[in-house]
ZAMARGU-4260 file (C-alpha; in steps of 0.2 Angstrom, whole numbers, plus 5000, padded with zeros to 4 digits):
<rodrens>
0) 5122/4980/4831 | 5103/4976/4829 | 5099/4958/4826 | 5090/4954/4810 | 5077/4941/4807
5) 5084/4924/4802 | 5082/4919/4784 | 5069/4906/4789 | 5059/4918/4799 | 5059/4931/4784
10) 5053/4917/4773 | 5039/4912/4785 | 5034/4930/4786 | 5034/4932/4768 | 5023/4917/4765
15) 5011/4921/4778 | 5010/4939/4771 | 5007/4933/4753 | 4993/4921/4759 | 4985/4935/4770
20) 4986/4947/4755 | 4977/4935/4744 | 4963/4932/4757 | 4961/4950/4762 | 4968/4957/4778
25) 4959/4966/4792 | 4963/4985/4793 | 4977/4989/4805 | 4976/5003/4818 | 4987/5016/4811
30) 5002/5012/4801 | 5007/4993/4801 | 5024/4991/4810 | 5026/4972/4805 | 5019/4959/4794
35) 5001/4954/4795 | 5000/4936/4802 | 4983/4927/4805 | 4977/4927/4823 | 4980/4911/4834
40) 4965/4900/4837 | 4953/4906/4851 | 4958/4890/4861 | 4976/4896/4862 | 4983/4904/4878
45) 4983/4923/4878 | 4999/4932/4875 | 5005/4943/4889 | 5014/4960/4887 | 5021/4969/4903
50) 5027/4986/4900 | 5035/4995/4915 | 5043/5012/4918 | 5056/5017/4931 | 5051/5029/4944
55) 5035/5035/4936 | 5022/5044/4946 | 5003/5043/4944 | 5004/5062/4939 | 5016/5058/4925
60) 5003/5048/4916 | 4993/5063/4911 | 5007/5067/4898 | 5006/5049/4890 | 4989/5051/4880
65) 4992/5036/4869 | 4995/5024/4883 | 4980/5031/4893 | 4969/5029/4877 | 4975/5013/4870
70) 4978/5003/4886 | 4967/5011/4899 | 4953/5017/4887 | 4951/5000/4880 | 4953/4991/4897
75) 4954/4995/4916 | 4962/5010/4924 | 4967/5006/4943 | 4966/5022/4953 | 4973/5015/4969
80) 4988/5004/4964 | 5002/5003/4977 | 5020/4998/4976 | 5022/4990/4993 | 5041/4993/4993
85) 5044/5008/4983 | 5061/5005/4977 | 5068/4999/4960 | 5075/4981/4964 | 5063/4976/4978
90) 5049/4981/4967 | 5055/4971/4952 | 5058/4956/4963 | 5040/4958/4968 | 5034/4958/4950
95) 5044/4942/4947 | 5038/4932/4962 | 5021/4939/4967 | 5028/4940/4985 | 5032/4955/4997
100) 5050/4959/5000 | 5050/4952/5017 | 5047/4935/5008 | 5057/4936/4993 | 5072/4944/5003
105) 5077/4958/4991 | 5077/4973/5003 | 5087/4986/4994 | 5096/4989/4977 | 5113/4982/4983
110) 5123/4976/4998 | 5121/4960/5007 | 5102/4961/5007 | 5099/4968/4990 | 5101/4968/4971
115) 5102/4953/4960 | 5112/4942/4971 | 5099/4943/4985 | 5086/4937/4972 | 5096/4921/4967
120) 5088/4909/4980 | 5071/4911/4972 | 5076/4915/4954 | 5073/4897/4947 | 5056/4897/4954
125) 5051/4915/4947 | 5037/4920/4935 | 5046/4916/4918 | 5049/4898/4924 | 5030/4896/4927
130) 5026/4902/4910 | 5040/4892/4901 | 5032/4877/4909 | 5016/4879/4900 | 5024/4883/4883
135) 5026/4902/4883 | 5040/4910/4873 | 5047/4922/4887 | 5056/4938/4883 | 5065/4950/4894
140) 5070/4967/4887 | 5078/4982/4896 | 5083/4985/4914 | 5084/4970/4925 | 5088/4969/4944
145) 5101/4981/4950 | 5118/4973/4950 | 5114/4960/4938 | 5129/4953/4928 | 5142/4958/4940
150) 5149/4941/4941 | 5145/4934/4924 | 5140/4947/4911 | 5134/4933/4899 | 5122/4926/4912
155) 5104/4922/4907 | 5092/4919/4921 | 5081/4903/4922 | 5065/4903/4912 | 5069/4916/4898
160) 5068/4910/4880 | 5074/4926/4874 | 5086/4938/4884 | 5089/4956/4880 | 5095/4964/4896
165) 5105/4981/4898 | 5122/4977/4904 | 5133/4993/4903 | 5128/5011/4901 | 5111/5006/4909
170) 5107/5024/4915 | 5115/5033/4900 | 5099/5034/4889 | 5110/5032/4874 | 5121/5017/4868
175) 5117/5003/4881 | 5127/4987/4880 | 5114/4973/4879 | 5116/4955/4884 | 5107/4946/4870
180) 5106/4928/4875 | 5123/4927/4882 | 5132/4938/4869 | 5136/4957/4873 | 5131/4969/4859
185) 5135/4987/4859 | 5120/4999/4853 | 5132/5014/4852 | 5122/5030/4849 | 5105/5022/4849
190) 5092/5029/4861 | 5088/5016/4874 | 5069/5016/4871 | 5072/5013/4853 | 5083/4998/4857
195) 5069/4991/4868 | 5055/4994/4855 | 5065/4985/4841 | 5068/4970/4853 | 5050/4970/4858
200) 5044/4970/4839 | 5056/4956/4835 | 5051/4945/4850 | 5032/4947/4846 | 5035/4943/4827
205) 5046/4928/4831 | 5033/4921/4844 | 5019/4923/4832 | 5028/4914/4817 | 5032/4900/4829
210) 5014/4900/4834 | 5018/4901/4853 | 5010/4911/4866 | 5022/4924/4872 | 5026/4934/4887
215) 5036/4949/4884 | 5042/4961/4898 | 5048/4978/4891 | 5057/4986/4906 | 5060/5004/4902
220) 5073/5016/4910 | 5062/5032/4908 | 5060/5043/4918 | 5074/5037/4930 | 5088/5049/4933
225) 5103/5047/4922 | 5121/5043/4927 | 5135/5055/4921 | 5152/5047/4924 | 5164/5059/4933
230) 5180/5054/4940 | 5175/5036/4939 | 5158/5038/4949 | 5140/5041/4945 | 5134/5059/4946
235) 5115/5058/4945 | 5106/5071/4934 | 5090/5074/4925 | 5084/5060/4912 | 5088/5063/4894
240) 5075/5064/4880 | 5075/5057/4863 | 5081/5069/4850 | 5064/5073/4844 | 5057/5077/4861
245) 5071/5088/4867 | 5062/5105/4864 | 5045/5099/4870 | 5037/5104/4887 | 5049/5119/4889
250) 5036/5129/4898 | 5028/5115/4908 | 5023/5119/4925 | 5029/5109/4940 | 5012/5101/4945
255) 5019/5095/4961 | 5017/5114/4967 | 4999/5111/4967 | 5001/5097/4980 | 4997/5104/4997
260) 5013/5096/5004 | 5024/5104/4991 | 5039/5112/5001 | 5029/5108/5017 | 5032/5122/5029
265) 5028/5113/5045 | 5036/5096/5047 | 5038/5095/5066 | 5024/5081/5067 | 5034/5071/5054
270) 5047/5057/5057 | 5065/5062/5058 | 5070/5059/5040 | 5057/5073/5034 | 5061/5085/5049
275) 5080/5086/5044 | 5075/5091/5026 | 5077/5110/5023 | 5064/5120/5014 | 5067/5122/4995
280) 5073/5139/4990 | 5070/5146/4973 | 5084/5137/4965 | 5078/5121/4973 | 5060/5124/4965
285) 5068/5128/4948 | 5078/5112/4950 | 5063/5102/4953 | 5054/5110/4938 | 5069/5105/4926
290) 5068/5087/4932 | 5049/5087/4930 | 5051/5093/4912 | 5065/5081/4908 | 5055/5066/4915
295) 5040/5070/4905 | 5051/5072/4889 | 5059/5055/4892 | 5042/5047/4894 | 5036/5052/4876
300) 5047/5039/4868 | 5038/5026/4879 | 5021/5033/4875 | 5025/5031/4856 | 5031/5014/4859
305) 5015/5008/4867 | 5006/5015/4852 | 5017/5006/4840 | 5016/4989/4849 | 4997/4990/4850
310) 4997/4994/4831 | 5009/4979/4828 | 4998/4967/4838 | 4983/4973/4829 | 4992/4971/4812
315) 4997/4953/4817 | 4979/4949/4823 | 4985/4947/4841 | 4978/4962/4849 | 4962/4954/4856
320) 4971/4939/4862 | 4985/4949/4871 | 4984/4955/4889 | 4993/4971/4891 | 4999/4978/4908
325) 5007/4995/4910 | 5014/5000/4927 | 5029/5007/4936 | 5040/5000/4949 | 5037/5015/4961
330) 5032/5033/4961 | 5042/5048/4964 | 5042/5064/4975 | 5047/5081/4967 | 5047/5092/4982
335) 5032/5086/4991 | 5036/5085/5010 | 5053/5094/5005 | 5058/5077/4997 | 5066/5071/4981
340) 5065/5053/4976 | 5056/5038/4981 | 5056/5025/4996 | 5045/5036/5007 | 5027/5030/5010
345) 5019/5047/5005 | 5007/5045/4991 | 5017/5052/4976 | 5030/5039/4980 | 5021/5024/4984
350) 5007/5024/4972 | 5009/5019/4953 | 5000/5020/4937 | 4992/5004/4932 | 4982/5001/4916
355) 4977/4984/4909 | 4968/4978/4894 | 4965/4962/4885 | 4955/4945/4887 | 4945/4945/4903
360) 4947/4964/4906 | 4931/4975/4903 | 4934/4990/4892 | 4934/5008/4898 | 4932/5004/4917
365) 4939/5013/4932 | 4944/5003/4947 | 4945/5012/4964 | 4949/4996/4974 | 4966/4995/4982
370) 4978/4984/4972 | 4997/4982/4972 | 5012/4977/4961 | 5012/4960/4971 | 4996/4956/4961
375) 5004/4956/4944 | 5012/4939/4945 | 4996/4931/4951 | 4987/4940/4937 | 4999/4933/4923
380) 4998/4916/4930 | 4979/4915/4930 | 4978/4922/4912 | 4992/4910/4906 | 4985/4895/4916
385) 5002/4893/4924 | 5005/4886/4941 | 5016/4897/4952 | 5031/4889/4960 | 5031/4901/4975
390) 5017/4905/4987 | 5008/4920/4981 | 5005/4935/4993 | 4996/4944/4979 | 4979/4940/4970
395) 4974/4941/4952 | 4968/4958/4946 | 4956/4950/4933 | 4942/4947/4946 | 4945/4965/4953
400) 4944/4973/4936 | 4927/4964/4935 | 4920/4971/4951 | 4929/4961/4964 | 4936/4968/4980
405) 4954/4974/4983 | 4963/4975/4999 | 4956/4981/5016 | 4974/4982/5022 | 4990/4980/5013
410) 5008/4978/5021 | 5020/4992/5015 | 5039/4992/5019 | 5056/4999/5015 | 5072/4990/5021
415) 5090/4993/5021 | 5090/5011/5015 | 5093/5028/5023 | 5096/5027/5041 | 5091/5008/5043
420) 5105/4996/5047 | 5108/4982/5034 | 5095/4969/5036 | 5083/4979/5046 | 5068/4990/5040
425) 5067/5008/5038 | 5049/5007/5041 | 5035/4994/5041 | 5017/4999/5039 | 5000/4996/5033
430) 4989/5005/5020 | 4971/5004/5019 | 4959/5014/5008 | 4959/5027/5021 | 4974/5026/5032
435) 4993/5025/5030 | 5001/5019/5046 | 5020/5017/5048 | 5032/5012/5062 | 5050/5016/5061
440) 5060/5003/5071 | 5077/5012/5071 | 5069/5028/5079 | 5054/5022/5088 | 5043/5034/5078
445) 5026/5032/5072 | 5016/5040/5059 | 4997/5039/5055 | 4989/5049/5041 | 4970/5050/5038
450) 4970/5052/5019 | 4951/5054/5019 | 4952/5071/5028 | 4970/5074/5024 | 4974/5068/5006
455) 4991/5077/5006 | 4997/5069/5022 | 5001/5085/5031 | 4995/5080/5048 | 5003/5065/5058
460) 4988/5061/5069 | 4997/5045/5077 | 4999/5054/5094 | 4982/5063/5095 | 4970/5056/5109
465) 4956/5057/5096 | 4965/5043/5085 | 4970/5032/5099 | 4958/5018/5095 | 4961/5020/5076
470) 4980/5018/5079 | 4978/5003/5090 | 4968/4994/5077 | 4980/4998/5063 | 4995/4993/5074
475) 4986/4976/5077 | 4983/4975/5058 | 5002/4978/5055 | 5007/4964/5068 | 4997/4952/5057
480) 5004/4958/5041 | 5022/4962/5044 | 5028/4944/5041 | 5013/4938/5032 | 5014/4925/5018
485) 5002/4919/5005 | 4984/4919/5010 | 4988/4929/5026 | 4994/4943/5016 | 4977/4944/5007
490) 4966/4943/5022 | 4973/4958/5030 | 4959/4969/5036 | 4948/4970/5051 | 4937/4984/5058
495) 4946/5000/5060 | 4936/5012/5071 | 4934/5030/5065 | 4943/5043/5075 | 4933/5053/5088
500) 4928/5070/5084 | 4940/5084/5090 | 4935/5087/5108 | 4942/5096/5123 | 4956/5108/5122
505) 4966/5109/5105 | 4980/5096/5106 | 4997/5102/5101 | 4998/5087/5088 | 4984/5096/5079
510) 4995/5111/5076 | 5007/5109/5061 | 5017/5125/5064 | 5026/5122/5081 | 5043/5119/5074
515) 5054/5111/5087 | 5044/5118/5102 | 5042/5106/5117 | 5031/5119/5127 | 5015/5125/5120
520) 5001/5136/5127 | 4985/5135/5118 | 4973/5150/5120 | 4956/5148/5112 | 4940/5157/5110
525) 4924/5149/5105 | 4922/5162/5091 | 4931/5176/5083 | 4920/5188/5094 | 4924/5179/5110
530) 4931/5191/5124 | 4934/5176/5136 | 4945/5162/5132 | 4953/5146/5138 | 4972/5143/5140
535) 4981/5126/5142 | 4999/5124/5145 | 5007/5108/5137 | 5024/5100/5140 | 5031/5087/5128
540) 5039/5071/5135 | 5047/5061/5121 | 5034/5061/5108 | 5019/5063/5119 | 5011/5080/5125
545) 5005/5081/5143 | 4995/5095/5151 | 5005/5105/5164 | 4993/5118/5169 | 4975/5121/5164
550) 4963/5124/5157 | 4961/5141/5165 | 4951/5156/5160 | 4959/5171/5151 | 4952/5187/5144
555) 4954/5192/5126 | 4953/5209/5117 | 4938/5220/5119 | 4931/5215/5103 | 4937/5197/5103
560) 4950/5189/5090 | 4957/5196/5074 | 4955/5185/5059 | 4972/5184/5050 | 4973/5196/5036
565) 4960/5208/5044 | 4972/5217/5055 | 4969/5236/5056 | 4978/5251/5065 | 4972/5254/5082
570) 4963/5237/5084 | 4956/5232/5100 | 4956/5214/5097 | 4968/5199/5101 | 4978/5193/5085
575) 4977/5175/5081 | 4992/5165/5076 | 5008/5158/5084 | 5018/5169/5095 | 5033/5169/5107
580) 5030/5172/5126 | 5030/5191/5123 | 5020/5191/5107 | 5006/5180/5115 | 5003/5194/5128
585) 5007/5209/5117 | 5008/5214/5099 | 5025/5214/5091 | 5031/5215/5073 | 5041/5199/5075
590) 5032/5188/5088 | 5043/5174/5086 | 5059/5182/5092 | 5067/5171/5106 | 5065/5179/5123
595) 5077/5178/5137 | 5072/5183/5154 | 5073/5180/5173 | 5060/5170/5182 | 5048/5181/5192
600) 5051/5177/5210 | 5050/5186/5227 | 5067/5195/5224 | 5061/5203/5208 | 5057/5222/5209
605) 5049/5234/5197 | 5053/5248/5193 | 5066/5256/5204 | 5085/5260/5204 | 5092/5256/5187
610) 5107/5249/5194 | 5098/5236/5204 | 5102/5218/5200 | 5085/5214/5193 | 5073/5227/5185
615) 5057/5227/5176 | 5049/5242/5168 | 5031/5243/5173 | 5016/5252/5165 | 5003/5255/5179
620) 4985/5258/5173 | 4982/5274/5183 | 4998/5282/5177 | 5003/5289/5160 | 5007/5276/5147
625) 5026/5276/5148 | 5040/5266/5156 | 5051/5276/5167 | 5064/5273/5181 | 5056/5280/5196
630) 5062/5275/5213 | 5046/5280/5220 | 5037/5267/5211 | 5047/5253/5218 | 5035/5239/5223
635) 5039/5221/5228 | 5028/5210/5218 | 5029/5195/5229 | 5023/5205/5244 | 5009/5214/5235
640) 5003/5202/5222 | 4986/5202/5229 | 4983/5220/5224 | 4982/5216/5206 | 4968/5206/5198
645) 4976/5205/5181 | 4994/5205/5175 | 4998/5208/5157 | 5015/5207/5148 | 5015/5221/5136
650) 5033/5220/5129 | 5051/5216/5133 | 5067/5225/5131 | 5081/5217/5122 | 5098/5221/5130
655) 5107/5237/5123 | 5092/5242/5113 | 5082/5257/5110 | 5065/5256/5102 | 5047/5260/5104
660) 5036/5248/5113 | 5019/5243/5108 | 5010/5256/5118 | 5008/5273/5109 | 5018/5283/5121
665) 5030/5271/5129 | 5048/5269/5126 | 5059/5255/5133 | 5074/5259/5144 | 5091/5262/5135
670) 5101/5250/5145 | 5091/5239/5157 | 5100/5235/5173 | 5099/5217/5170 | 5109/5218/5154
675) 5111/5199/5151 | 5092/5195/5152 | 5083/5210/5146 | 5068/5217/5155 | 5049/5217/5154
680) 5035/5229/5153 | 5021/5222/5164 | 5004/5229/5166 | 4996/5225/5183 | 4980/5236/5183
685) 4963/5235/5176 | 4959/5226/5159 | 4966/5236/5144 | 4953/5233/5131 | 4960/5246/5119
690) 4976/5236/5117 | 4968/5219/5114 | 4980/5207/5121 | 4977/5192/5131 | 4976/5195/5150
695) 4979/5181/5163 | 4976/5181/5181 | 4992/5186/5190 | 4996/5169/5198 | 4994/5161/5181
700) 5005/5173/5172 | 5018/5172/5186 | 5017/5153/5184 | 5019/5154/5165 | 5034/5165/5166
705) 5042/5153/5178 | 5038/5138/5168 | 5041/5144/5150 | 5059/5141/5143 | 5059/5149/5126
710) 5078/5147/5123 | 5079/5128/5128 | 5061/5123/5124 | 5055/5135/5110 | 5040/5140/5120
715) 5025/5144/5108 | 5008/5152/5111 | 4995/5147/5099 | 4980/5159/5099 | 4964/5158/5090
720) 4947/5149/5088 | 4948/5130/5090 | 4943/5128/5072 | 4957/5140/5066 | 4970/5132/5076
725) 4966/5114/5070 | 4964/5119/5052 | 4977/5133/5049 | 4990/5131/5062
</rodrens>
């Protein structure tokens, strides 16, 4: 049941209302929600209202026009606000302490290192205690720390004057059970945002009547997923809207699809937790779209509540004396990098909306400096004139809103989640205005994203030679910040050298489409019209690529390279793209087909008796363009290799197959003698400009065929200009 104002409070409100009516009251903003009460004296400490959502991304804020106009439009909008630990419970603990997770000790939502129990050692020195020490009426409303109340459902944490925390049906959106100052009350059938708003209104009105400055934290559930109980366990589904919002946004497009990383095609350069994610199919995209629409629907009630609270404060004469902060605990991924959820250090997950208005905040400003949730507690303490009882890792946002500097380097982390063992870190990293650098202790992987040139974080450049000095500087910065405390967390920074411009042969880490290949040959021309190119063979050792052979010269098509999308029949150019062994040296409809073959050695003959143990079909330049079994053409390559200046792999024959080869009059053998391995068509004559394939010197081609292992190592040939390979592959 809803609580009612006490008789004394009603009488006080009535008296103040009649007095104000006689004197003439100022006009309210919109409809008045509560009684009009004279403003406090200017000397009084400011009121503070913290409104948070759960899992709201920066993108979601575009669908909350009232919040953007009434809070950001009359104050400051922070465009680079970060959740240093993008997960519910650790982020809320950071809001309550002003400390990073590695200092307050809440590293997950539950278990031995997470949830409300992990917060207990610092709970009696947290933000509400600081504020109550300087005379504030402190009120909590909504979702508290995960696992709160498990031992004692009537527990009220230290420092809170007025306690209204959800205890049961927390994620149901309708009918939460609320612990109101130690008494459980069932709000059966009531939408959770309406419950929160009613409690907010009563807390503000009561504090004003008592002539006390107030701190109210309204902790909203939206747009978090909802819990459907099934067989005694939670099945997570899309959030629920308030009844009046259920039919809204039915045609809303999933804006994540506009993000360059949505359903990211090439993830071979990413850490293991991304590489194992499958591509979204059509049903997966539809699912993401349904979630997006439901999330936006659920936020509409919060948006209305923000407007109602602003009208209430204005009607009470308190708006100009109230610092309002709006933010979320973390962001959310809806298909970017094939992922759904939070925790990851990609921008949609780690950045949050942050708006602030009130005393000391200039109106209508946009702040691009890097700030973080760890700064909220210090901001509240400065505004209230309170003394923090915990060392502050963060800094007040008030100077930053007025033109001060943000962070040069900010520690980011995620703890006992996903594949990380209990008590260890999933990742630790550092985020600057330009770079995101991450180390994964359990896998030994590293990621480095240059968001200035790659805002969608598509390319992990941690292993590229051009970024070696950049990576070393960021690694040193992380060493300073990974266990920082107090002022050392605020001094993170230092000079980070820019990466070197791309130089030398294209590095495999610059190619985003290699899949699981651990052998790569890059074949590049200086321009699309180049007829001469350079090849380099690379081998992957662990996470590092090394040159195995090259660079060496190759010849391209008679008219150079074909720009993708400009293919034409009868072309005399070399196609650009990613190919298998056969496709790199010849044109096929499916260049990525895995090729199995024998190594070319001194016992390999071509072409000869079809019953021989190893057979190759050969097209020789001075003979008709066809493959045939002619014993008279038997040649031992090893003995006569010096005859042939160039060798060109035209096509290969799959076992038991009959099909036309790439040459206009060629047909491959029906059943090659080497049935298990297939057979090749190899050209060993003059250059074939009219076919437009890559031609390599015979020794180089022979080495490539010996070295390449497409079945075990996924050998890939990347062909094109350097710019094309770097920007498109």
